[in-house]
C-alpha positions as CSV (number, residue, x, y, z in Angstrom):
1,M,0.0,0.3,0.0
2,T,1.5,3.2,-0.7
3,P,1.9,6.1,2.1
4,D,0.0,8.8,2.4
5,A,2.1,12.0,1.6
6,D,1.2,13.2,5.3
7,N,3.3,9.9,6.9
8,A,6.1,10.9,4.5
9,P,9.4,12.5,6.5
10,T,8.6,16.3,7.8
11,A,8.6,18.9,5.4
12,E,12.0,20.6,6.8
13,M,14.2,18.1,5.3
14,P,13.3,18.0,2.0
15,A,11.6,21.5,1.9
16,V,15.4,23.0,2.5
17,E,16.6,21.2,-0.6
18,A,14.0,23.1,-2.8
19,A,14.6,26.0,-1.2
20,A,17.9,26.3,-2.4
21,E,16.7,25.8,-6.1
22,P,16.0,29.1,-7.8
23,E,11.9,30.4,-7.9
24,A,11.7,31.1,-11.4
25,V,13.2,27.8,-11.8
26,R,10.6,25.8,-10.0
27,A,7.6,27.3,-11.2
28,K,8.8,27.3,-14.9
29,S,8.8,23.3,-14.2
30,I,5.1,23.1,-13.0
31,P,2.7,22.5,-15.4
32,E,0.0,24.5,-16.5
33,A,-2.8,22.3,-15.0
34,A,-1.0,22.2,-11.5
35,V,-0.8,25.9,-11.6
36,A,-4.8,25.9,-12.1
37,R,-5.3,23.8,-8.8
38,L,-2.7,25.4,-7.1
39,A,-4.7,28.6,-7.1
40,V,-7.9,26.6,-6.5
41,Y,-5.9,24.8,-3.0
42,L,-4.7,28.9,-2.2
43,R,-8.8,29.8,-2.4
44,V,-9.3,26.7,0.2
45,L,-6.5,27.4,2.5
46,S,-7.1,31.2,2.5
47,G,-10.9,30.5,3.5
48,L,-9.5,28.0,6.2
49,A,-6.8,30.6,7.7
50,E,-9.6,33.0,8.0
51,Q,-11.2,30.2,10.3
52,G,-8.4,29.8,12.4
53,A,-7.6,26.4,10.9
54,T,-3.3,25.5,11.5
55,T,-3.1,22.4,9.9
56,I,-5.0,20.3,7.0
57,S,-3.9,16.4,5.7
58,S,-4.0,16.0,2.3
59,E,-7.5,14.2,2.4
60,E,-9.3,16.7,3.5
61,L,-7.5,19.2,1.2
62,S,-8.0,17.2,-1.5
63,Q,-11.8,16.4,-0.8
64,A,-12.2,20.4,0.2
65,A,-10.7,21.6,-3.3
66,G,-12.3,18.5,-5.5
67,V,-9.0,16.4,-6.8
68,N,-7.5,13.2,-5.5
69,S,-5.1,13.1,-3.0
70,A,-2.6,11.8,-5.2
71,K,-2.8,14.6,-7.5
72,L,-2.6,17.2,-5.1
73,R,0.2,15.8,-3.3
74,K,2.2,15.6,-6.9
75,D,1.3,19.7,-7.0
76,L,2.1,20.5,-3.2
77,S,5.6,18.5,-4.1
78,Y,6.4,21.3,-7.2
79,L,6.5,23.5,-4.2
80,G,8.9,21.5,-2.1
81,S,6.2,20.7,0.4
82,Y,6.0,16.9,1.9
83,G,4.0,17.4,4.8
84,T,4.8,16.7,8.4
85,R,4.3,13.0,10.0
86,G,1.0,12.6,11.9
87,V,0.4,16.4,11.3
88,G,-0.2,17.0,7.8
89,Y,0.4,20.4,6.2
90,D,0.9,23.6,8.0
91,V,-1.9,25.7,6.1
92,Q,-0.3,28.9,6.6
93,V,3.2,27.9,5.4
94,L,1.4,26.2,2.4
95,V,-0.5,29.5,1.8
96,S,3.1,31.6,1.5
97,Q,4.6,28.9,-0.6
98,I,1.4,28.9,-3.0
99,E,1.1,32.8,-3.0
100,R,5.1,33.2,-3.5
101,I,5.2,30.8,-6.7
102,L,1.9,31.9,-8.0
103,G,3.8,35.8,-8.0
104,L,0.8,37.0,-5.4
105,T,3.8,38.8,-3.0
106,R,3.3,41.7,-5.1
107,K,0.2,43.7,-6.7
108,H,-0.8,43.5,-10.1
109,K,-2.0,46.5,-11.4
110,V,-5.8,45.6,-13.3
111,A,-7.4,47.5,-16.3
112,V,-10.9,47.0,-17.1
113,V,-11.5,48.1,-21.1
114,G,-15.5,47.6,-21.7
115,I,-17.7,49.1,-18.9
116,G,-21.0,47.2,-19.8
117,N,-22.7,45.1,-17.6
118,L,-19.6,42.9,-17.0
119,G,-17.2,45.8,-16.9
120,H,-19.2,46.8,-14.2
121,A,-19.2,44.0,-12.2
122,L,-15.2,43.4,-12.5
123,A,-14.7,47.0,-11.8
124,N,-16.7,46.8,-8.6
125,Y,-16.0,43.8,-7.3
126,G,-14.7,44.0,-3.8
127,G,-12.4,40.5,-3.8
128,F,-9.8,41.9,-6.3
129,P,-7.9,44.0,-4.3
130,G,-7.5,42.1,-1.3
131,R,-5.9,39.3,-3.5
132,G,-3.6,41.4,-4.7
133,F,-5.4,42.5,-8.3
134,P,-6.2,46.1,-7.6
135,V,-8.3,47.8,-10.5
136,E,-6.4,51.0,-11.6
137,A,-8.1,51.9,-14.7
138,L,-11.1,51.8,-16.6
139,F,-11.7,52.3,-20.4
140,D,-14.6,52.8,-22.8
141,L,-15.8,54.8,-25.4
142,D,-19.3,55.7,-24.7
143,P,-19.0,59.4,-24.2
144,D,-21.5,58.8,-21.9
145,L,-19.8,56.6,-19.6
146,V,-16.2,58.6,-19.6
147,G,-15.1,60.6,-16.8
148,V,-18.1,58.8,-14.9
149,P,-16.7,57.1,-11.5
150,V,-17.2,53.1,-11.4
151,G,-16.7,51.8,-8.3
152,G,-14.5,55.2,-7.1
153,L,-12.4,55.0,-10.6
154,P,-13.2,57.6,-13.5
155,V,-13.7,55.6,-16.7
156,S,-11.1,56.7,-19.2
157,H,-11.5,56.8,-23.2
158,L,-10.2,54.0,-25.4
159,D,-7.7,56.0,-27.0
160,E,-6.1,56.9,-23.8
161,I,-5.3,53.2,-22.4
162,P,-1.4,53.1,-24.0
163,K,-0.8,56.1,-21.7
164,V,-2.7,55.5,-18.6
165,C,-1.3,52.0,-18.7
166,A,1.9,53.2,-18.8
167,E,2.1,55.8,-16.2
168,R,-0.3,53.4,-13.9
169,Q,2.0,50.6,-14.7
170,I,-0.9,48.1,-15.1
171,S,0.7,44.6,-15.8
172,I,-2.7,42.8,-16.5
173,G,-5.5,44.1,-18.8
174,V,-9.1,42.4,-18.9
175,I,-11.2,42.5,-22.5
176,A,-14.7,43.0,-21.4
177,T,-15.9,44.6,-25.1
178,P,-17.7,43.1,-28.0
179,P,-15.6,40.8,-30.2
180,T,-15.4,43.6,-32.7
181,A,-13.2,46.0,-30.3
182,A,-11.1,43.3,-29.0
183,Q,-8.4,43.1,-31.1
184,S,-7.8,46.9,-31.6
185,V,-8.3,47.4,-27.6
186,C,-5.8,44.2,-27.2
187,D,-3.1,45.9,-29.3
188,R,-3.5,49.3,-27.6
189,L,-3.3,47.7,-24.0
190,V,0.2,45.9,-25.4
191,A,1.3,49.2,-26.7
192,G,0.5,50.3,-22.6
193,G,2.9,47.8,-21.5
194,V,0.9,45.5,-20.3
195,Q,2.3,42.1,-19.6
196,C,-1.4,39.7,-19.6
197,I,-4.8,39.7,-20.8
198,L,-7.6,38.1,-19.4
199,N,-9.9,38.1,-22.5
200,F,-14.1,37.6,-22.0
201,A,-14.8,38.2,-25.9
202,P,-15.6,35.5,-28.0
203,V,-12.5,36.1,-30.7
204,V,-9.0,34.6,-30.6
205,L,-6.7,37.6,-30.3
206,Q,-3.1,37.9,-32.5
207,V,-0.2,39.3,-29.7
208,P,3.1,39.3,-29.4
209,A,4.8,35.8,-28.1
210,H,5.8,37.3,-25.0
211,I,1.9,38.4,-23.7
212,E,0.1,35.9,-22.0
213,V,-3.7,35.7,-22.8
214,R,-6.4,33.7,-20.8
215,K,-9.7,33.3,-22.7
216,V,-12.8,33.2,-20.5
217,D,-15.7,31.7,-23.0
218,L,-18.6,31.4,-20.6
219,A,-21.1,29.8,-23.4
220,V,-18.3,26.9,-24.1
221,E,-18.3,26.4,-19.9
222,L,-21.8,25.5,-20.3
223,Q,-22.2,23.6,-23.3
224,I,-19.4,21.3,-21.3
225,L,-21.7,21.5,-18.4
226,S,-24.8,20.4,-21.4
227,F,-22.2,17.7,-22.0
228,H,-22.0,16.3,-18.5
229,V,-25.6,16.5,-18.0
230,A,-26.5,14.8,-21.0
231,R,-24.3,12.3,-20.0
232,R,-26.1,11.7,-16.9
233,A,-28.9,11.3,-18.2
234,D,-27.9,8.3,-20.8
235,L,-26.1,6.4,-17.8
236,A,-29.3,7.0,-15.5
237,A,-31.7,5.8,-18.8
238,N,-28.9,2.7,-19.1
239,G,-29.4,1.8,-15.8
240,N,-25.7,2.7,-15.2
241,G,-26.3,5.2,-12.5
242,G,-23.1,6.9,-11.3
243,G,-21.9,10.4,-12.2
244,D,-18.2,11.7,-13.1
245,G,-16.9,10.1,-10.5
246,G,-14.3,11.1,-8.3
247,P,-15.1,14.1,-5.6
248,G,-15.6,17.5,-6.7
249,G,-17.7,16.5,-9.8
250,A,-17.5,19.0,-12.4
251,E,-15.2,21.5,-10.5
252,N,-12.5,18.8,-10.8
253,G,-12.9,18.3,-14.4
254,S,-12.8,22.1,-15.1
255,V,-9.5,22.3,-12.6
256,N,-8.3,19.4,-14.3
257,G,-8.1,21.1,-17.2
258,H,-10.9,19.9,-19.8
259,G,-10.7,23.5,-21.2
260,N,-12.0,25.0,-17.7
261,G,-13.0,28.3,-20.1
262,M,-9.1,29.5,-20.0
263,V,-8.1,28.8,-23.4
264,V,-4.7,30.6,-24.1
265,R,-4.5,32.9,-26.7
């Protein structure tokens, strides 16, 4: 029987060796699917820390995150974290390790372009600043919106994107515009020095090789959910019962990278 990672040698010995490895080298070696799961672990662990939890076992964390424990232990091994015999993982230490590997030890200023319903919601969302993503700039083309504060921040014109982004050192741009405007907006963001783009527009953006793009397609997500509903209905009709297997159900699938709405470029 394979021993649980919680019963493996304490974190101090392997962690010291892993800490000697440059952070950038370790981060580069982490698969993209594992990065997505690390973000989920961080969300769970942060909630536990707020509730006063100090330790957690791999089984408890895997259930809360909706992944199997073997995959979780593999993901955490990328951080050099192996748990402590009879105790599990130190919640605060794990939070610090994940935040460091995800680059959350410094703030990433965000600009939202397109202040429609979605843009308004993003601009007013209070969860971004507390997680290191303060919204520092808003842009739109509508003259009725330009100059009007949204979430306490005045909306600037699209033509000002390169200048404002450069001055405010914006590193992440969020595109919430109609598809016809998305590429033009993307070009302006890149010209302003933005390094990463989160794209809600249903188009494929053309960007330089050094720009990271993540695509959020809500229609695709709904289609994926439709597939799971249809498959479960077919299984039930055939008398097989069951579900999608494994803890976490749909979240387990999305976290493990079946598309999860986050398609590069």
